[in-house]
Structures are given as structure tokens and as C-alpha cells.
N, C-alpha and C positions, 0 to 999 in steps of 0.2 A: 512256741509262744502262744498264749491264749488270745482268742479273738476279742475284739472290743465288746461284742454282745455277751461273751462269756464272762468278762470282767464285770459287766453290769449285772448279770444274773447272780454272780457270786457276791455282789454288793461291794466289790472293790473299787467300783467307779459309780458316779452319781449322774443322773440326767436331770436337767432343769428345763422347765417350761416357762417362758416369759410371756405374760399376757394371759390371764385366766378368765376370759369371757366365755361365750357359748361354744367356741372352738377349743380354746386352751385347757379349760378345766376337765372336760371329758378325756382329752388326750393324757393329761397329767395323771388322772385317776386310773386310767387304763394301764399305764406303765407302772404306777405305784402298786398295782396288784402283784407285780413280779420283780420290780427292782426299786432301788432307792431314788426318790424324786424330790426335787426342790421346786415348789410352785411359787413363782414370783409375779407380783403385780404392784404397780405404783400406788394403787388405791387402797389405803390402809383400812378403810371401812369394809371393803370387799374381803380383804384378808381376814379381818376379825369375824366376818360372817361365815367364811369357809372353815375357819378353825372350829366353828360350832357345828360343822357337817351340814351346812346349808348352802345351796347354790344360789347366789344373788340373781342369776338369770332365770331361775325357776324351771330349769330344764331337767335337773337331776334330783333324785330322791335322796333322803338321808342315808339309806342303805347303800347307795353307790359309793359313799365315803368309807364304808367299813372295810377292814382288813387291807388298808392302804398304807404303805411305807412312804409317807409324804410329809414334808414340812412346808407350811404356807408362810410366806414372808414378803415384806417390802424392804428388807435390809440387804443392800447390795453385797455386803461382806459375806453373807451366807452363800451367795452365788458362787463364790470362789471354790466351794466344795465340788462343784460340777465340772464335768469334762465333755459333756454332750449337751448342747443347748438347742432347744426348739423354740422358734419365735412365732407367736400366734397373736400378734397385736392387730387392731383394726387398720384398714387402709381405706379411709373415706375419700370423698371428693369435697372441694371447696365450693363457694357460691358461684364460681365460674365453670363448674363441672370439670375442674382440673384435679389431678391426683394430689391428695394431701398426705405426704409421706412423713409428717411430723412424728406420729407414734412409732413408725418403723425405724426411722433414723435415731430416735431417742433410745429405742431398744438396742440398736446396734452400738450406740455409744456406751450404754450400760455394760453390754457384754465385752466390748473392747477394753474396758477398764479392768476386767477380771480374767481375760483370756490368757491361757497358758500354752506352752508348746505341747503339741499332741492333741489339743482339743478339737471338737467338731461343732460347727454351727449350721443348723438347718432352718431355713425360712419356710413358713407355711402360709404367710399372709399373701393375699392376692395382689399381684403387681403386674406392671407391663413388662414384656420381654426385655431383658437387659438390666433391669433394676437391681437385682442381687449383685451382679458383677460391677455395675457402673456406679451405684449409689451406696450399697451396704458394705461391700468388701473394703473399699478405700477407707471407710470410717473404722472398721475393725483393725486394719493394718496401722492406721495413724495412731490410734489410742493404745493399742497393745504393743506397738513397735515390733510386731512380728510379720512374717510374710506368708500370705495365703498360698497353699499348695506345698510349701516347704515346712513351715512351723505349725500351721493349723489347717484344717480342711473345712470347706463350705459346701453345702448342698441346698437344693430346693425341693420341697415335697408339698404340693398344693393341698390345702384342706378341702375336704368334700363333705363335711358334716352338714346335715340338713336340719335346721331348728324344728323341733316339734315332731320329728320323724323317729319313731321308736323301732322301725323296721330296718332302715338303712343306717346302721350305726357304724362307728369307726371300724370295728372288726369285720363287718360284712361288705365293705366297699374296697375295691381294688385300690391299692396305694401307688400312686405315681411318685417315683423318686428320681433324683439326679444328683450328680456330684461334680466337683471341680476337676476330678481325674478318676481313673478306673478304680483305684484303691478306695477312695472316698465313696464312690457309687456302691461298691460291694458292701462296705461297712455300714453305710446308712440303710441299705436294703435289709441287712441282717438285723439291725436294731429295730426297724419297724415290723419285721416278721414276728417280733415278740408279742405284738398286740393286734396284728392284722391277719385274719384267717383267710380272707378272700383272695389273697395273692398280691404280689408286687410287680409293678411294671417299671422297668428301668428305662428311663428316657436317655437319649444320646447326649444331651447337654442340659445345662441349667435353663437356657433360653427356651428350649423345646418344652420343658416342664412348665415354665412360666406361661408360655403361649397356650399350652393345652388347657390350663385352668381357666384362663380368661376367655377362651373360645367356648367353653362349656356354657357359661352364662350368657355370652353374647348371642349364641345360637338360639337359646330359649327366648331371649329378649326380642330378636328379630321375628321369630315365629309367632310370638304372642302379638307383636305389632301387626303382623299380617291379619291375624284374627280380629283385632280391634278395628282395623280398616275395613275388613269384610263386614263387621257388625254395622258400621256406618252405612255401607252400601246396601245391606239387606234392609236396614231401617227405611231407607228411601224407597226401596222396592216393595215395602210392606210385606216382607216375609221374615220368618223366624230364623235367626242365625243358627241356633242350636239344631233345628230341624235340618238345615242345610248341611251342617257338619256331621250329623248322624247319617245322612244319606251318603255323603262323600266318604265317610269313614268305613263304609262297607267294602271299599277297595283295600287290598292287603297292604299296600305300601303307603297309605295315607297317614300323615303325621297328625296325631291327636292332640292338638292344642285348642284352647278355648279363649275367648276374649275376657278381659278383666283389668283391674288395677295392678300396675307393676311397680312395687316399691321394694323396701328392704335394703339390706346392706350388700347384696350380691348382684342380682339381676338388674336392678335399677342403678347400679354403680359401676360394676366391672367393665361394661362396654366403653365407658369414658376413659378408662386406663388404656384401652387398646387404641381408641381414636386419638388420644393425646400422643401416643408414641408414633402412630401413623403420620400425623401432621408434622411431627418432628423430622420425619423421614421425607417430607415433601409430598405426601400422599393425601388424598381427600376421600375418606371412607364413607361414601354417600349412603350405601345401604344401611350401615350400622347407625349412622346419625339420623337417617330418616325414621328408622325403627324407634330410636330413642324419642324423637319428636312426637311421633304418633302416641306412644305410651304415656309420655308426660302430659299430653293434652287431654287424656281421658277424663280426669276429674272435672275439667272445664266443660267438656262435651256432655257429661252426665248431668251436671248442674244446669246447663242451658236447656236440656230436654225437660228436666223437671219443672223449671220455671215456665217454659212454653206451655206445658200441659196444665199448669195451675192457671195461667192467664186464659187459656182456651176454655177452662171450666168456669170462668168468671170469678175466680177467687181473688180477694184482695191480698196481694203479695205481702204487704206489711203485717197482715194478721195471720198469715199461713204458718202452720207449725209442722216441722219436719223432725222425725226421729231417725237417727243413724245408729244401726246396731252393728257393733264391731269397729274398733279403731286401731287395732294392731296391724302390722304390715302383712300378716298371714294368719291362717287359722290355728287355734290351739296353742298360741305362744303369748308371752308377755311383751315381746319386743315391739317397740313403737318406732324404732329408727327408720327414717325415710318412709313413713307410712303415707301412702297417697290418699288415705281417708282424711288426713289432716287438710290436704289441699282441697278435697271435695267439700269439707265443712266450711273452709274459708270462702270458696266460690259461692256456696249457698248463702252464707252470711253477707257476701258482697251485694246480693240482691235484696237485702233487708229481711230475709227469711229468719224466723225464730227456730233455732236448731237446738235439739237435745241430742245427747250421744251417750250410749251405754256400752260396756264391754265387761265380760266376766273375768278377764285376765289382766287388762292393762291397769297401770297406775295412772289415775286421772291427774294427780299432782305432777308426775313426770311429763305427761302428755301436754299439759298446759304450760309447763316450764319450757319444754322443747319447742313448742310451736306458737307460743304466745296466744293461745286460744282460750276463750271463756265461753262456757256453755253449761247447761244444766245436765247433771248426770243421773237424774231421776225420771222415771216414766210417769208422767202425770196426765190424766185425761186421755183424750184422743188426738190423733194427728191427721193432717191432710196428706202427708206422705210418710211412709215408713220405708226406709232403705236397709235392706240386708246387705251390708258392705263386706263383712267377713264371715265365712262359713264355719264359725266355732261349733264344736260338737254340741254345746248346750242349745244352740239354735236348731241344729240338725235333728235333735231329738223331739222337736215340736212338729205339729202338722200346720198346714197353711192357715187354719182358723186362728191359731195363736197370734199370728201377725195381723190378720184381717180384723180381729177384735180391737186392735189398737187404732184402727182407722175411723175417720168420720164416714158418713154415708157415701159421700162422693170422693172418698180418699183413694190414693193409689199406692200399691205395693210395688216397690222397685227392687227386684231380685237380681243383683248385679251378676252373680255367677250362674243364674238360671237353675238354682237348686229345686225350686217348686214349680217349674214350668209345666210338668205333666199332671199336676194336681188340679182339680176343678176350682175355678176362681169365682168368687161372688162379688169381687170389687175389681176396679181397674188394675191391671197387672202388666208389667213389662220388664224385659230383661235385655241384656246387650245382644 
């Protein structure tokens, strides 16, 4: 009997990817180079865009769509063609920092309506340990009237795609996989081997795979929080944080993290999924929550320091002009989701500062709609403060004089990531 992966290669079976965002679309196209794929998304406008070989997220080139056996659709009836489903929908948090499983459960309902005996469902969306088995599988069983493990199989394989990173792509990152039993684990691993060259790691259970993913970003969050707290201490000590880190980094086992704004849909979100589950178990995850608090307070801390420096220089706050350069959540991407720069702008505006903001990638319309912010997107005249908030390559190609020319005589250049700290400054300069 032919293996499941062989049937896919022979195009006797079809794979479907549900959710074609920055994670789902690259996965769908990678598989479509070798097997038949259905790319499903509920956003009809995104589907129309992808049919024109355009990535709505701006991550992929038109050439990435070429030689792909893929059908883009928002029609649930076409999903019935598939027998292997990969779920890559967003898993955000709500206003109370609780998991919002709405997209995930909606995707599960959609699959449940078309699920057949012998099918596989693999979740890639980041969730708390236990979510796949406790929240998703019951929906699949209820709507399909089939039994998991007997009639269909389920697995979990956490996504590890890094937006804007052309080096660590799907094929080059070890893929963690898990299944509801040994048979499903082996089959899911074989299917992912079709597109992953770096190797497959078989987790012992679905919960282990879920926990592994959420720990990856929680660890980064806590380490960056430590650096942000260190930057506050160094500021009081009147020493440069980056010089301290360079000195400490000469030891072989020092972890190289730096202070900064922590936003986006992974590091700034995933820890809350873990703390939510921990609290459900009667635990109080103090370290994780402390790290989240420190990182969430950074926009406020930066804004306060800017205001204090303006007051100290004798500047009339109501007439002060500030330019923020970069508004996406990280460098060289269009993504504005959970951008901490939005919070920084709001903090600055709360002090009656006049704020302009520019970005070579972001959609200003989407940014204003998402955060209810109004500001000028044109660089006009000179500014009392210029903030390099996001290290886009367009800014990195400039020397420090490019930024200093935008300043008034007594102006300050705030370099959040410390990119230009080693260049000679002719104006007031500070970093975290």
C-alpha cells in the first residue's frame, strides 16, 4: 500500500492550507511546487490578489507563485477535494490579554464540515498546551460526526516562519511535528519532509509540541525584558547599556539580547497564551508576567524620557515637533500588527507633542485604521526630536548626518536600537 506522502506526490491526494497569511501562503506555495494544493482563506479580496500572483502581506515575490499546482479559493466546497489539512490562522489576544481563539475555532468548524474518513488535520497556529485536543478536536468530531484517532487523524506542528527573514525559510528550519498516535506522527513527518530540508523533530505528544512553540517566544520575551530593565538601570547610572552588553558579551556563554520595543504577533502575544493556561492550572507565572509588564511599559518610558529632555532644554512642549521613523512592528516588513511604535506615538501625543511619522513599508491608511491615530506622514522642516524606531534597511543605508540634518540646532536624535551609537554625534544623542 502506497504511503500517504506518495499519494500526494502522485497527485492522487490533495493538501489544503487554511489561512493564507504570512505563515500559510509560503507553506502552501512550498507544497504546491511538488503536490496538488488548495489554498483557502475567508478573505475574498486576499484570494483575488493571490490569484494574480501577488502576496497581500508583501513577503513573497511574484516569482514565488510560478510553477505551483495550487487553487486559491474562499469556497468551502472546494476544500472537500483535500485529505490533508494544515491550519495556519492567527491566534491573537483580546483587550484583556486573554487568548482569542475565534479564527482557530472557525477554521476547525470549516474543516469539520468537509472532513472525511482517512483525512489528516495538522494545526500550526500558536496555542497553549492542550488547545488542540481540548478545543479543536471536539469541534472536528462534532461537525464531522467522526472519531479522532479512528476515523481521522490530528497533529500539531508549530510554525517557525520569521517575517522579513530571507535566510531562515521554511525549508531551512527544523520542523517539530506531533500526532495523536504513532501512525499519524510518522505520516505527518513524511509529508513535511517534502518541503523541509533541515530535518524533522518528532515530539512525543501534541502538548509537548504546543508547549515547545510557546516557550520559544516566551524565552525571547523574558530575555529582552531583562535587557530593557538593565537599560533603565544603566540610564540612572549614566553608563551606556550597549557598552555594558559588549563587555559582558566577551564571555562565551553570554546570551546576546538587546533592549527595545517588543511588539508583533508572536513575542508580544504568545507568552499570554502560556500565562492564561498556567492560571487555569492554579499557578502564578511571575517571571513571564513581569517580563511582559516591563516590555509593555517601554513606549511609556521612552516618551517620558523624551518629554523630560525637552523640558530640561527649555522647549515649549506644545510647540515641539517630533519625527518617528518606522512604524511597523519590526524591520523590513509591512506588518503593523501589535506595533509598539503606535503606543509610543500615542504617549507622545498625550503630552501635546506634534508628531509626524514615516515608514517605507507600512500602509498609513491601515495604521490609522488599526490604531485610531492621526499624524502627518510627510517630513516637513526640522524637528526637536527625531526617533529611529524601526531599523529598516532604507534607514541603515544612511549615515548619522542624514538624521541630524532633520533636527533643530538643539534637537535630539533618539536611536532606540543603538544603531548609530559608535558614529560621532554633532547633536544630542541617546539610546536605550
